C-alpha positions in Angstrom: 0.0 0.0 0.0 2.9 2.4 0.7 4.3 1.6 -2.8 0.9 2.4 -4.3 0.6 5.6 -2.3 4.1 6.8 -3.3 3.5 6.1 -7.0 0.0 7.7 -6.9 1.5 10.8 -5.3 3.9 11.4 -8.1 7.0 9.4 -7.3 8.2 7.5 -10.4 8.6 3.8 -10.7 12.4 4.4 -11.0 12.4 6.0 -7.6 10.5 3.4 -5.7 11.5 -0.3 -5.1 9.8 -2.8 -2.8 12.3 -5.5 -2.0 13.0 -8.3 0.4 15.7 -7.4 3.0 18.0 -10.0 1.5 17.9 -8.0 -1.8 19.2 -4.7 -0.4 22.6 -5.2 -2.0 20.9 -5.4 -5.4 19.0 -2.2 -5.2 20.8 0.2 -2.8 23.2 2.5 -4.7 24.7 6.0 -4.7 21.3 7.5 -5.6 19.4 5.7 -2.8 18.4 8.2 -0.1 15.7 6.6 2.1 14.7 3.1 3.3 11.3 2.5 4.7 10.8 -0.6 6.9 7.4 -2.0 7.8 6.6 -4.9 10.0 3.7 -6.5 11.9 5.7 -7.3 15.0 9.2 -5.8 14.7 10.5 -6.6 18.2 8.4 -9.7 18.8 6.3 -8.0 21.5 2.9 -8.7 20.2 0.9 -11.9 20.7 1.4 -14.7 19.7 5.2 -14.1 19.3 5.7 -13.0 22.8 3.7 -16.0 24.2 5.6 -18.6 22.2 9.0 -17.1 22.9 8.2 -16.8 26.6 6.9 -20.4 26.5 10.1 -21.9 25.0 12.7 -19.8 26.8 15.1 -20.2 23.9 16.2 -16.6 23.4 14.8 -13.5 21.6 12.1 -13.9 19.0 13.4 -14.5 15.5 11.6 -11.5 14.0 13.4 -9.2 16.5 16.7 -10.8 15.5 16.1 -10.2 11.8 14.8 -6.7 12.4 17.9 -5.7 14.3 20.1 -7.4 11.7 18.4 -5.4 9.0 19.0 -2.1 10.9 22.7 -3.0 11.2 23.0 -3.8 7.4 25.9 -1.8 6.0 23.7 -0.8 3.0 21.6 1.4 5.3 24.5 3.3 6.8 24.1 6.4 4.7 20.3 6.3 4.3 17.5 7.9 6.2 15.7 5.0 7.9 11.9 5.3 8.4 10.0 2.6 10.4 6.2 2.2 10.1 3.5 -0.4 10.0 1.3 -2.0 12.7 4.1 -2.5 15.2 5.9 0.9 14.7 4.7 1.8 18.2 7.3 -0.7 19.6 10.1 1.6 18.6 8.3 5.0 18.9 10.7 6.5 21.4 13.6 8.9 20.7 15.9 6.9 23.0 15.1 3.6 21.3 15.3 5.2 17.8 18.8 6.7 18.6 20.0 3.3 19.9 18.8 1.4 16.9 19.7 3.9 14.2 16.2 4.8 13.2 15.7 8.4 11.9 11.9 8.6 11.8 8.9 6.6 12.9 5.5 6.8 11.2 2.4 5.7 13.3 -1.0 4.8 11.9 -2.3 4.8 8.4 0.0 6.2 5.8 -1.5 6.5 2.3 -1.8 10.3 2.7 0.9 11.3 5.2 3.8 9.0 4.2 4.4 10.5 0.7 4.4 14.0 2.3 6.7 12.8 5.0 9.2 11.2 2.5 9.3 14.3 0.3 10.1 16.4 3.4 12.9 14.1 4.4 14.3 14.0 0.9 14.1 17.8 0.7 16.0 18.2 4.1 13.0 19.8 5.8 12.8 19.9 9.6 9.9 17.6 10.6 9.1 15.7 13.9 10.9 12.4 14.2 7.7 10.6 15.2 4.7 11.3 13.0 1.1 10.1 13.4 -0.9 9.6 10.2 -4.6 10.3 10.0 -7.4 7.9 9.1 -7.5 7.8 5.4 -10.8 8.4 3.5 -11.6 5.3 1.5 -11.6 7.3 -1.7 -8.0 8.3 -1.0 -6.7 4.7 -0.7 -5.0 3.9 -4.0 -5.2 0.6 -5.9 -2.3 -1.8 -5.6 0.5 -1.5 -8.0 2.1 -4.8 -7.2 1.3 -8.1 -5.6 1.0 -8.6 -1.8 2.2 -11.5 0.2 -0.1 -14.5 -0.3 -2.6 -12.6 -2.4 -4.0 -10.5 0.5 -6.5 -8.0 -0.8 -7.9 -5.4 1.7 -11.6 -4.9 1.5 -12.3 -2.9 4.7 -10.7 -1.2 7.6 -11.8 -1.0 11.2 -14.2 -3.3 13.0 -16.7 -1.4 15.1 -17.1 -4.1 17.8 -14.6 -2.3 20.1 -12.8 -5.1 21.9 -10.6 -3.3 24.5 -7.4 -5.3 23.8 -7.6 -4.9 20.0 -6.1 -2.1 17.9 -8.1 -2.5 14.7 -11.2 -2.1 16.9 -10.2 1.5 17.4 -10.1 2.3 13.7 -12.9 4.0 11.8 -14.9 1.5 9.8 -14.5 2.0 6.0 -15.2 -0.3 3.0 -13.7 -0.2 -0.4 -16.0 -0.4 -3.4 -16.3 -3.8 -5.2 -14.8 -2.1 -8.3 -11.7 -1.0 -6.3 -11.3 -4.5 -4.8 -11.7 -6.2 -8.2 -8.9 -4.0 -9.6 -6.6 -5.0 -6.8 -7.5 -8.7 -7.4 -6.6 -8.3 -11.1 -3.2 -6.9 -10.0 -2.6 -10.0 -7.9 -3.6 -12.4 -10.6 -1.4 -10.6 -13.2 1.5 -11.0 -10.8 0.8 -14.8 -10.4 -1.1 -14.7 -7.1 -4.2 -16.9 -8.0 -5.3 -17.7 -4.4 -7.0 -14.6 -3.0 -7.5 -13.8 0.7 -10.0 -11.0 1.3 -8.8 -9.0 4.3 -10.9 -7.2 6.8 -11.7 -7.5 10.5 -15.0 -9.2 9.7 -15.6 -10.1 6.0 -19.2 -11.0 6.8 -19.9 -7.3 7.6 -18.5 -6.0 4.4 -20.3 -2.9 3.1 -21.9 -1.7 6.4 -21.0 0.3 9.4 -23.8 -1.3 11.4 -23.7 -4.6 13.3 -26.3 -6.1 11.0 -24.8 -7.5 7.8 -25.7 -6.4 4.3 -26.0 -9.9 2.9 -26.3 -8.9 -0.8 -23.2 -6.7 -0.7 -21.2 -9.6 0.8 -22.4 -12.1 -1.7 -21.8 -9.7 -4.6 -18.2 -9.2 -3.3 -17.6 -13.0 -3.1 -19.2 -13.6 -6.5 -17.2 -10.8 -8.2 -13.9 -12.1 -6.6 -14.5 -15.7 -7.8 -15.5 -14.5 -11.3 -12.2 -12.7 -12.0 -10.3 -14.8 -14.6 -7.3 -16.5 -13.0 -8.6 -16.7 -9.4 -8.2 -20.2 -8.2 -9.4 -20.0 -4.6 -10.8 -17.6 -2.1 -10.4 -17.2 1.7 -10.9 -14.6 4.4 -8.4 -13.2 6.8 -11.0 -12.7 9.6 -14.7 -13.2 10.4 -16.6 -12.6 13.6 -18.4 -15.6 15.1 -21.3 -13.4 16.0 -21.8 -12.5 12.4 -21.8 -16.1 11.3 -24.2 -17.1 14.2 -26.7 -14.4 13.3 -26.5 -15.0 9.6 -26.4 -18.7 8.8 -27.9 -18.3 5.3 -25.0 -16.0 4.4 -22.4 -18.5 5.5 -24.1 -21.2 3.5 -24.3 -19.0 0.3 -20.6 -18.0 0.6 -19.7 -21.7 1.0 -21.6 -22.6 -2.2 -19.8 -20.0 -4.2 -16.3 -20.5 -2.7 -16.4 -24.3 -2.8 -17.2 -24.2 -6.5 -13.7 -22.7 -7.1 -11.1 -25.2 -8.3 -8.7 -24.5 -5.5 -11.2 -24.5 -2.6 -11.4 -27.8 -0.8 -12.5 -25.7 2.2 -13.1 -22.1 3.1 -10.5 -20.6 5.5 -10.7 -17.7 7.9 -9.4 -16.5 11.3 -11.6 -15.5 14.3 -11.4 -14.8 18.0 -12.7 -17.1 20.7 -10.8 -15.0 23.3 -12.5 -16.3 26.5 -15.3 -18.4 27.9 -16.0 -16.0 30.7 -19.2 -14.0 30.5 -17.7 -11.5 33.0 -14.7 -10.8 30.8 -16.8 -10.6 27.7 -19.0 -8.0 29.5 -16.0 -6.1 30.8 -13.8 -5.9 27.7 -15.7 -6.9 24.6 -19.5 -6.3 24.8 -19.6 -5.6 21.1 -18.3 -9.0 20.2 -21.6 -10.7 20.8 -23.9 -8.0 19.2 -26.8 -8.0 18.5 -26.9 -10.7 21.3 -26.0 -9.9 24.9 -22.6 -10.9 26.4 -24.3 -13.9 28.2 -24.8 -15.5 24.8 -21.1 -15.9 24.0 -20.8 -19.6 24.8 -23.8 -20.4 22.6 -22.5 -18.2 19.8 -19.1 -20.0 19.9 -20.5 -23.5 19.8 -23.3 -22.9 17.3 -21.3 -20.8 14.9 -18.3 -23.2 14.8 -20.8 -26.0 14.2 -22.3 -24.1 11.3 -18.9 -23.3 9.8 -17.8 -26.9 10.1 -21.0 -28.1 8.4 -20.3 -25.7 5.5 -16.7 -26.9 5.1 -14.9 -24.0 6.7 -11.6 -24.5 8.6 -11.0 -21.8 11.1 -8.0 -20.6 13.0 -9.1 -19.2 16.4 -7.2 -17.2 18.9 -7.7 -17.3 22.7 -6.5 -14.7 25.2 -5.5 -15.6 28.8 -4.5 -13.1 31.5 -7.0 -10.3 30.5 -7.2 -7.6 33.2 -9.6 -8.7 35.9 -9.3 -12.4 35.1 -9.8 -14.8 38.0 -9.5 -18.5 38.4 -13.2 -19.0 37.7 -12.8 -17.2 34.4 -10.1 -19.5 33.3 -12.2 -22.5 34.3 -15.1 -21.2 32.2 -12.7 -20.9 29.2 -11.7 -24.5 29.8 -15.3 -25.6 29.9 -15.9 -23.7 26.6 -13.0 -25.7 25.0 -14.6 -28.9 26.1 -17.8 -27.8 24.3 -16.1 -27.3 21.0 -13.9 -30.4 20.9 -15.5 -31.6 17.6 -15.1 -28.2 15.9 -12.9 -27.7 12.8 -10.9 -24.9 14.3 -7.2 -24.8 15.2 -6.9 -22.9 18.5 -3.9 -20.6 19.3 -3.8 -19.6 23.0 -2.0 -16.3 23.7 -1.2 -14.2 26.7 -2.7 -10.7 26.9 -0.3 -8.0 25.7 -0.9 -4.3 26.4 -0.5 -2.6 23.0 -0.4 1.0 22.0 -3.6 2.1 20.3 -5.9 -0.3 22.3 -8.2 0.8 25.2 -6.2 -1.5 27.5 -2.8 0.1 26.5 -2.1 1.0 30.1 -2.8 -2.4 31.5 -0.1 -4.8 32.6 0.7 -7.5 30.1 0.4 -11.2 31.1 3.3 -13.6 30.9 3.8 -17.3 31.1 5.5 -16.9 34.5 2.1 -15.7 35.9 0.2 -18.7 34.6 -1.7 -20.9 37.1 -2.4 -24.6 36.8 -5.8 -23.7 35.3 -4.0 -21.7 32.6 -1.7 -24.6 31.8 -4.8 -26.9 31.4 -6.2 -24.4 28.9 -3.0 -24.4 26.9 -2.9 -28.2 27.1 -6.5 -28.4 25.9 -5.8 -26.2 22.9 -2.7 -28.2 22.0 -4.5 -31.5 22.3 -7.4 -30.2 20.2 -5.0 -29.0 17.5 -3.2 -32.4 17.5 -6.4 -34.3 17.0 -7.7 -31.9 14.3 -4.3 -31.9 12.5 -4.5 -35.7 12.3 -8.0 -35.6 10.9 -7.3 -32.8 8.3 -3.7 -33.5 7.3 -4.8 -34.8 3.9 -6.7 -31.6 3.3 -4.3 -29.0 4.6 -1.1 -30.5 3.1 0.0 -29.7 -0.5 -1.6 -31.8 -3.2 1.7 -32.5 -5.0 2.6 -36.1 -4.1 6.2 -35.4 -3.2 5.5 -32.3 -1.1 2.5 -34.1 0.5 4.6 -37.0 1.5 7.4 -34.8 2.9 4.9 -32.5 4.6 3.1 -35.4 6.1 6.4 -36.9 7.5 7.3 -33.6 9.3 3.7 -33.0 10.4 3.5 -36.5 12.0 6.8 -35.9 13.8 5.5 -32.5 15.1 2.2 -34.0 16.3 4.0 -36.8 18.1 6.3 -34.4 19.9 3.4 -32.1 20.7 1.5 -34.9 22.3 4.1 -35.2 25.1 3.8 -31.5 25.9 0.0 -31.5 25.9 -0.2 -34.5 28.4 2.0 -32.6 30.9 0.0 -29.3 30.5 -3.3 -31.1 30.9 -2.1 -32.0 34.4 -1.8 -28.2 35.1 2.0 -28.3 34.9 4.5 -26.3 32.8 6.2 -28.7 30.5 9.7 -27.3 30.9 9.7 -28.5 34.5 9.1 -32.1 33.4 11.0 -32.3 30.2 14.4 -31.1 31.4 16.1 -34.0 29.6 14.6 -32.9 26.3 17.0 -31.3 23.8 15.2 -27.9 23.9 15.4 -27.7 27.7 18.8 -29.0 28.5 20.5 -25.7 29.1 19.4 -24.2 32.5 20.7 -20.8 31.4 17.7 -20.4 29.1 15.6 -19.7 32.2 
């Protein structure tokens, strides 16, 4: 999107290059003046990175290592370095910037402000080192000029449900037109990306700022996407379970259209389970269940996941432990909810609550693995055991269809599932696995604690 914004603002193609960090040596030359770096979790602070790193105790997260390696790359020595993206808040401190060699940080949306910022830097103008971009009107968002990773095509921004721990929930809700989206899809296909993922915080609420869905708009979007020549499959980055629960006919119709595509053995999406506690739902995410009350959450979870499974959806779900105000009974309610959905077709990723800039809970204390109680470990064990069982059931669906890669992938998946089984058995007893697997290769060195 920054590439598109720069080119739309008058920068020439000869002036703008979007490259992998490994390719810096191929593009940085005497005329290069500025390097912009964007990342989703630059220092590995966000969930799930921080949870997994904390869990294994094997050193700093890999994305932090690679980000710092990039900043130390000799090809950046004489360039102005600007950091932006979703996780730019992690380095938005003059002290941190000076220590890491970052000249400027851009926070927030950048289609309007980044081109102006870059021109000012290149002209040698005096500007603040930390700049906050404004919400961009949907008509000011340019079309893509090149492919995105995994064919991701943005259809909307913002959510409107307002979960207190979530940053997209604080953004203004905006939807791109279907014509705009189709142009982006054609750019992806022309670049060889035939499997399209429609990105929003809730694809089922495309086209509306209200909680109630606009069914026709969503169906039109899915139909138009699938009708673009060269599109092989369609998926969704995120959906809300409440939207599926309250609109089963919409889920069924999307499934009919999507599963008719040659590359769709299933429809994929991500969603948030978050907690089984009615109290925490009411405290931090009342909007997540609308138009139903918070007390309906457990029913929404079980019924919507059942509906999605019946319509051949495979879901990736996140779970959050350690939310502010969480008590033992709240964790137990989450454990009970996990028992209720044992037969669902959703992989569950448990994460510790992280206080992130831009969310309503930005001043709350983050939760870490060291604070986990036996009840928390049971929840993690349930998630892992559930994922192991589901992985065994679905491995022929989720592995590549090519015989060779299917066989190789199956070998490593089976090894992973077998190893994970040992960890889940320990955690289901309410115990941290590192205390009971000290003879395992990953836990031999006591210094990692």
